[in-house]
N, C-alpha and C positions, 0 to 999 in steps of 0.2 A: 502493500499500500503505500502512496506517496503521502510526504507529509503534507501537513499545509499549512500553510508560509501564513504569515500574517501582513498586514500594508508595511511595516518598516524592516521586510526583511533586504532589502538591497540598502535601505541604509544603512543595517548594521556592518554588512558585508563589505562595504564601501570605507565606512570609519576603522577596523579593522584593516583593511589593506592599505589606507591613508591615513599620513598624522592631519588630523583637520583640525587642531589647536591652529589659535590666533598666533601667527610669527610675533615675535618680539626683535624690533632693533636695535642692536647692540653698537653703539656707537666709538666705545673704546677698539674693539674687537675690530670692527670695519676700519680703523685707523692704522691696526697695527699691522694689517692682512695688504693694506693697502695704502706706507705706508708715502712713496714716491709721490702718487694720486694726489693724495692728501697736504702734503707736502706746496706742491705746483700750486690749489685751491688756495690753501694759505697765503700763498707770493701773491696772487691776483688780489686778494682784499686789498692791498695795499695802491694799488694803482688805479686809476684814473679809467674807467671803460670807455675802448678804442671802438666804440659805435659810431664816431663822430667823422663823419661825410667828407673828403676834401673839400676845400673850398670853391675849385673851378666847377663842380659838380652843382654847388648850391648855385652859381651867379648863370652855368645855364640853363637849369631849370628856371629861374628869372625872366632872362632873357627871352624863353621861350612865349613866357607865359606873358611879357610885356609882349613879343610881336604879335599874340594870336589878340589880346587886346586893343591893339593901335588899328589891327586890323580890322574887326568887328565895329570898333568906333567908327574909320572911314566910309565903313559899306554902309550904316546907316546913316551918316550925316551929306550922304554924296547926295547932290541935286541930279537928277539924270538932264542930257543936253538936251537942247528943241526936237532933232530928228529921234529921242528916244522916248520920248514921253508919247504915252496910249493914243492910237488912234482915234481918233472923232467918231461917234460912232455913227453907221451906215444910216441913209435917211428909208423909214419902213420901204415895202415893197410897193414897187407900182403898178398899179392892174387896172386895169379896164373894166372887165367886167365883173357879177359876181361869180359866176363859176372861174373864172382865175383866182379869187380871192379866196373862196373856198375848197381850192387844189392843195395836197399836202406840201407838195413845194414850196406854197407859198405860205400854208402855217409855220414849215419849218423855217422859214427865212425871217420871219415874226417873232418867232421863240427863239432862235438863236440871237436876235439883234433886242430885246427888251424882254424876255423871260417871259411869264404866264401875263404880267401886266398887257404888255405888245400884241400876244397873242389872244386873251379877252377884247382889245383894241379892234383886232382885224376882224374879230369875228361880230362881234357890234355894229360895225361899220358895215358887213354883209348881210346881215338882218337887217338893217335902216335900208340898204339898195333894194332886198329882195322884198320887203316887206313881210306882214302876218300871213300863215299859209291859212286858208280855207280849213272851216271846221269839219267839213264833211269828204269824205277823201273821193274820188271817180266814184270807185269799183262801188259805196256803196247808193251812189245817187243812180246808178245803173241796176242795182240792186233794188232800190225802191220801185224803179220806173219798171218791171217787170211784176211787180207784184198791185203794181193797184194799176 
């Protein structure tokens, strides 16, 4: 028959195989074992840290930062030449008939030139030229003629 093992069986086996006590640092034993390394550390304590960067590296960093700031300042304060200014907006499309006015080409041109407002203005102008539509469609009038 097999022995019944409780939940702590694996933990007990591991404790027997490994030393599970908390390790304690013994500074004196470490100093004796690593005497040369200890003397090196003690010698470094009296010296200032050598992490200072060479002065030419610091100057180079400031010079690069100054060049970038001057460049950004020049770009932001520069006024465009007369030829560089934005072109004046072109006048709206000239159309002669309402059919041309409501064509896709005319609608696209109006939208490109003035956005949604120009598009609505073009459509309002076309509506004024076309006039209101009849309330009845011709098909309904024809059907009503057949009925009566």
